[in-house]
BAZA-817047 format. One record per residue (C-alpha): residue in three letters; x, y, z. Coordinates in steps of 0.2 Angstrom, whole numbers, padded with zeros to 4 digits. Each point is the difference from the previous one (the first is absolute). Layout:
% residues N
<ALA, <X, Y, Z>>
...
This chain:
% residues 283
<MET, <1507, -0048, -0730>>
<ILE, <0007, 0008, -0016>>
<ARG, <0009, 0017, 0002>>
<LYS, <-0006, 0009, -0016>>
<PRO, <0010, 0014, -0008>>
<CYS, <-0003, 0018, 0005>>
<VAL, <0011, 0009, -0013>>
<SER, <-0003, -0011, -0015>>
<GLY, <-0005, 0011, -0015>>
<LEU, <0009, 0015, 0009>>
<PHE, <0018, -0004, 0004>>
<TYR, <0000, -0014, -0013>>
<ALA, <-0012, -0007, -0013>>
<GLY, <-0015, -0010, 0006>>
<ASN, <-0001, -0011, -0015>>
<TYR, <0011, -0016, -0002>>
<GLU, <0005, 0003, -0018>>
<ILE, <0004, 0018, 0002>>
<LEU, <0010, -0003, 0017>>
<LYS, <0010, -0014, -0008>>
<ASN, <0004, 0011, -0015>>
<THR, <0005, 0014, 0011>>
<LEU, <0012, -0011, 0009>>
<ASP, <0006, -0007, -0016>>
<GLU, <0004, 0018, -0006>>
<ILE, <0008, 0005, 0017>>
<PHE, <0012, -0015, 0000>>
<LYS, <0004, 0003, -0019>>
<THR, <0003, 0018, 0002>>
<THR, <0012, -0002, 0015>>
<GLU, <0008, -0015, -0009>>
<ASN, <-0003, -0011, 0016>>
<LYS, <-0002, -0016, -0008>>
<ILE, <-0009, -0013, 0010>>
<PRO, <0009, -0017, -0001>>
<THR, <-0012, -0015, -0003>>
<LYS, <0010, -0009, 0013>>
<SER, <0009, 0007, 0015>>
<MET, <0018, -0004, 0006>>
<GLU, <-0008, -0006, 0016>>
<LYS, <0014, 0008, 0011>>
<TYR, <-0012, 0008, 0012>>
<ASN, <0013, 0012, 0006>>
<ILE, <-0012, 0015, 0000>>
<THR, <-0006, 0003, 0018>>
<ALA, <-0009, 0016, -0003>>
<GLY, <-0006, 0013, -0013>>
<ILE, <-0006, 0017, -0001>>
<MET, <-0014, 0006, -0012>>
<PRO, <-0010, 0016, -0002>>
<HIS, <-0019, 0000, 0001>>
<ALA, <-0007, 0014, -0011>>
<GLY, <-0010, -0002, -0016>>
<TYR, <0009, -0010, -0013>>
<VAL, <0001, 0014, -0012>>
<PHE, <0011, 0009, 0013>>
<SER, <0010, -0014, 0009>>
<GLY, <-0003, -0016, -0010>>
<LYS, <0016, 0001, -0009>>
<THR, <0010, 0002, 0016>>
<ALA, <-0010, -0014, 0009>>
<SER, <0004, -0012, -0015>>
<TYR, <0019, 0000, 0004>>
<THR, <-0003, -0009, 0017>>
<ALA, <-0012, -0012, -0007>>
<GLN, <0012, -0005, -0014>>
<LYS, <0014, -0003, 0012>>
<ILE, <-0012, -0011, 0011>>
<ALA, <-0004, -0010, -0016>>
<GLU, <0018, -0003, -0004>>
<ASP, <0005, -0005, 0018>>
<GLY, <-0015, -0011, 0004>>
<ILE, <-0018, 0004, 0005>>
<PRO, <-0002, -0007, 0018>>
<GLU, <-0015, -0009, 0006>>
<THR, <-0005, 0014, 0012>>
<ILE, <0002, 0019, -0004>>
<ILE, <-0003, 0011, 0015>>
<ILE, <-0006, 0017, -0006>>
<ILE, <0001, 0014, 0012>>
<GLY, <-0008, 0017, -0003>>
<PRO, <-0003, 0016, 0010>>
<ASN, <-0017, 0006, 0005>>
<HIS, <-0008, 0013, -0011>>
<THR, <-0018, -0001, 0007>>
<GLY, <0002, 0002, 0019>>
<TYR, <-0009, -0017, 0003>>
<GLY, <0010, -0012, 0011>>
<SER, <0011, -0003, 0014>>
<ASN, <0019, -0002, 0001>>
<VAL, <0002, -0015, -0012>>
<ASP, <-0015, -0007, -0009>>
<LEU, <-0001, -0016, -0009>>
<SER, <-0013, -0005, -0012>>
<ASP, <-0013, -0014, 0004>>
<SER, <-0005, -0002, -0018>>
<LEU, <0003, -0017, -0008>>
<LEU, <0003, 0007, -0017>>
<TRP, <0004, 0017, -0007>>
<LYS, <-0007, 0004, -0017>>
<THR, <0007, 0010, -0015>>
<PRO, <-0005, 0000, -0018>>
<LEU, <0013, -0013, -0003>>
<GLY, <-0008, -0012, 0012>>
<ASN, <0000, -0005, 0018>>
<VAL, <0016, -0002, 0011>>
<GLU, <-0001, -0011, 0015>>
<VAL, <0004, 0007, 0017>>
<ASP, <0012, -0010, 0011>>
<THR, <-0012, -0001, 0015>>
<GLU, <0011, -0012, 0010>>
<PHE, <0014, 0012, -0001>>
<ILE, <-0011, 0014, 0006>>
<GLU, <-0007, -0010, 0014>>
<GLU, <0018, -0004, 0006>>
<LEU, <0005, 0018, -0002>>
<VAL, <-0014, 0007, 0011>>
<LYS, <0006, -0012, 0014>>
<GLU, <0018, 0005, -0002>>
<ASP, <-0002, 0019, -0001>>
<HIS, <-0010, 0008, 0013>>
<ASN, <-0002, 0016, -0011>>
<ALA, <-0009, -0010, -0014>>
<ASN, <-0018, -0002, -0001>>
<ILE, <-0012, -0007, -0013>>
<ASN, <-0010, 0014, -0006>>
<GLU, <-0008, 0001, -0018>>
<LEU, <-0005, 0018, 0003>>
<ALA, <0017, 0006, -0003>>
<HIS, <0001, -0009, -0017>>
<ILE, <-0017, 0004, -0008>>
<LYS, <0004, 0017, -0007>>
<GLU, <0019, -0001, 0001>>
<HIS, <0009, 0000, -0017>>
<SER, <0018, -0002, 0005>>
<ILE, <0000, -0019, 0000>>
<GLU, <-0013, -0002, -0014>>
<VAL, <0010, 0009, -0013>>
<GLU, <0015, -0012, 0002>>
<ILE, <-0010, -0016, -0003>>
<PRO, <-0003, 0001, -0019>>
<PHE, <0019, 0002, -0003>>
<LEU, <0003, -0016, 0011>>
<GLN, <-0014, -0009, -0009>>
<TYR, <0007, 0005, -0017>>
<ILE, <0017, -0007, 0003>>
<ALA, <-0007, -0016, 0008>>
<ASN, <-0011, -0003, -0015>>
<LYS, <0015, 0002, -0011>>
<GLN, <0008, -0015, 0009>>
<ASN, <-0016, -0009, 0003>>
<LYS, <0002, 0001, 0019>>
<THR, <-0011, 0004, 0015>>
<PHE, <0004, 0009, 0016>>
<LYS, <-0009, 0005, 0016>>
<ILE, <0000, 0018, 0008>>
<VAL, <0000, 0006, 0018>>
<PRO, <-0007, 0018, -0001>>
<ILE, <0005, 0011, 0014>>
<ILE, <-0004, 0019, 0003>>
<ILE, <0011, 0009, 0012>>
<THR, <-0008, 0016, 0008>>
<ARG, <0012, 0004, 0014>>
<GLN, <0016, 0000, -0010>>
<GLU, <0012, 0000, 0016>>
<LYS, <0017, -0008, -0001>>
<GLU, <-0004, -0012, 0015>>
<ILE, <-0017, -0006, -0008>>
<CYS, <0008, -0002, -0017>>
<THR, <0016, -0010, 0006>>
<LYS, <-0011, -0011, 0011>>
<LEU, <-0011, -0004, -0015>>
<ALA, <0016, -0004, -0010>>
<LYS, <0006, -0012, 0014>>
<SER, <-0017, -0008, 0001>>
<ILE, <-0001, -0003, -0019>>
<LYS, <0017, -0009, 0001>>
<VAL, <-0006, -0010, 0014>>
<VAL, <-0016, -0005, -0008>>
<SER, <0008, -0004, -0017>>
<GLU, <0012, -0012, 0009>>
<LYS, <-0013, -0008, 0010>>
<LEU, <-0011, -0003, -0015>>
<ASN, <0016, -0004, -0011>>
<ARG, <-0007, 0014, -0012>>
<GLN, <0010, 0006, -0015>>
<CYS, <-0005, 0019, 0000>>
<ILE, <0005, 0018, -0004>>
<VAL, <-0006, 0016, 0007>>
<ILE, <-0006, 0014, -0012>>
<ALA, <0000, 0017, 0007>>
<SER, <-0013, 0011, -0008>>
<THR, <0005, 0019, 0000>>
<ASP, <0001, 0016, -0010>>
<LEU, <0013, 0013, 0005>>
<THR, <-0001, 0019, 0001>>
<HIS, <-0018, 0007, -0003>>
<TYR, <-0004, 0016, -0009>>
<GLU, <0016, 0009, 0000>>
<ASP, <0008, 0008, -0015>>
<ASN, <0011, -0012, -0011>>
<GLU, <0017, 0006, 0007>>
<THR, <-0005, 0000, 0018>>
<ALA, <-0008, -0017, -0002>>
<LYS, <0016, -0007, -0008>>
<ILE, <0011, 0007, 0014>>
<LYS, <-0011, -0008, 0014>>
<ASP, <-0003, -0016, -0009>>
<GLU, <0019, -0002, -0003>>
<LYS, <0003, 0001, 0019>>
<VAL, <-0013, -0014, 0003>>
<LEU, <0006, -0011, -0014>>
<LYS, <0018, 0001, 0007>>
<THR, <-0006, -0007, 0017>>
<ILE, <-0009, -0014, -0009>>
<GLU, <0016, -0004, -0010>>
<ASP, <0009, 0000, 0017>>
<MET, <-0014, -0010, 0009>>
<ASP, <0002, 0013, 0013>>
<ILE, <-0017, 0001, 0010>>
<ASN, <0005, 0014, 0012>>
<SER, <0007, 0011, -0014>>
<LEU, <-0017, -0003, -0009>>
<ILE, <-0010, 0006, 0015>>
<ASN, <0012, 0015, 0003>>
<GLU, <0000, 0006, -0018>>
<ILE, <-0019, -0001, -0001>>
<LYS, <-0002, 0010, 0016>>
<GLU, <0014, 0013, -0003>>
<TYR, <-0005, 0004, -0018>>
<ASP, <-0019, -0002, 0002>>
<ILE, <0000, -0014, -0013>>
<THR, <-0018, -0005, -0004>>
<MET, <0004, -0019, -0004>>
<CYS, <-0016, -0008, 0004>>
<GLY, <0006, -0018, 0002>>
<TYR, <0016, 0002, 0010>>
<GLY, <-0007, -0013, 0013>>
<PRO, <-0002, -0014, -0013>>
<THR, <0018, 0005, -0006>>
<ILE, <0007, -0001, 0017>>
<THR, <-0008, -0017, 0002>>
<ALA, <0007, -0006, -0017>>
<ILE, <0017, 0005, 0005>>
<LYS, <0000, -0008, 0017>>
<TYR, <-0007, -0016, -0006>>
<SER, <0013, -0001, -0013>>
<GLN, <0014, 0003, 0013>>
<LEU, <-0007, -0014, 0010>>
<ARG, <0001, -0011, -0015>>
<ASN, <0018, 0005, -0003>>
<ALA, <-0004, 0010, -0016>>
<ASN, <0012, 0015, -0002>>
<LYS, <-0001, 0005, -0018>>
<SER, <-0012, 0014, -0003>>
<ARG, <-0003, 0007, -0017>>
<ILE, <-0010, 0014, -0007>>
<LEU, <-0006, -0005, -0016>>
<ASN, <-0010, 0015, -0007>>
<TYR, <-0005, 0017, 0006>>
<SER, <-0013, 0011, -0008>>
<ASN, <-0014, 0013, 0005>>
<SER, <-0017, 0004, -0006>>
<GLY, <0007, 0015, -0011>>
<ASP, <0008, -0013, -0011>>
<ALA, <-0017, -0006, -0005>>
<TYR, <-0011, 0015, 0002>>
<GLY, <0012, 0014, -0005>>
<ASP, <-0004, 0010, 0015>>
<TYR, <0016, 0003, 0010>>
<GLU, <-0007, 0013, 0012>>
<GLU, <-0007, -0013, 0012>>
<VAL, <0006, -0018, -0002>>
<VAL, <-0001, -0016, 0009>>
<GLY, <0016, -0011, 0001>>
<TYR, <0001, -0019, -0004>>
<ALA, <0014, -0013, 0002>>
<SER, <0002, -0018, -0003>>
<ALA, <0013, -0010, 0010>>
<ILE, <0005, -0018, 0005>>
<ILE, <0010, -0007, 0015>>
<GLU, <0009, -0016, -0003>>
<LYS, <0012, -0012, 0008>>
C-alpha cells in the first residue's frame, strides 16, 4: 500500500519542479548549503522540525535538514508527529510500504515497525491515524531533498502520538532504542512540532523561549511543567519528549536551537502567530 500525500498542493507545492525550486530557494535564502557528501559522523540522535506550510515554517525547518545532511543521513529516520485529526489510539504506526510525495516515494522500514509493535505495548499499526495527518508528511520532502543531493536513500518509520503523556513517550523512546540495537539500525528521531499557537507576537515569544530553554537543557519534566503552568499550546510536545529521552538513552547531551521564527515573519500579521523552531541533539 502507498500512503498518498494529503497536503500536497496546500502546505507545499504538488508539482515536482515547483517543489524542488521552492526547496532550492529556501536553502539558498537561509544559506543552508547542502554538502554533496556528508562527514558521516552520525552524531545527531534527534532533530526538531516545524510542520506548517512551507511559506511559514519552511525556512526554519531547513536548518535541521541541513545539519543532518552535514552529519550523515542514517538508513532509518523515525518521524514522530502529534495527532491533529483525532483518529488513532496511543501510538500509531503506518502499515504502508511507501509514502509518496511530489519528489518520489520513500520506503517504510516495515521490519522496524513490526519489532516496535512487539516491544511497545502502547504501539499499534493503524493507517487511519496517518491518512489525513500532515505532521509527518511535511517533513519528508526536506529529507528527500538532502538525500537526493547526496545520491542517498533512507527509510522512514512514521509514528503518530495521540496520548502525549510522559510515560507513553519515554516508553516509546526506550522501545526505539531497543529495536534499533536489535536490528543494528543506524537511525535518528525527528520530532515534528509547532510551538505557541495564535497568541500575539510578544506573548508567543515569551512562551516559546520557556519551551526552547527546556529543550536546550534536555529537561523533560521542566518542559511538561512549563506547558502546563503557562498554558503553552505546543502541539508536538510528546514527540519532543520522545526525541529528548531517546537521545539521553543514546548518551547524546548536546542540544542546540538552530532557528526560531513565527508565522508573522512570513505573513506580516503579528496579532495571532504560530511559533516554529528547529533544533538538533547530538553526541
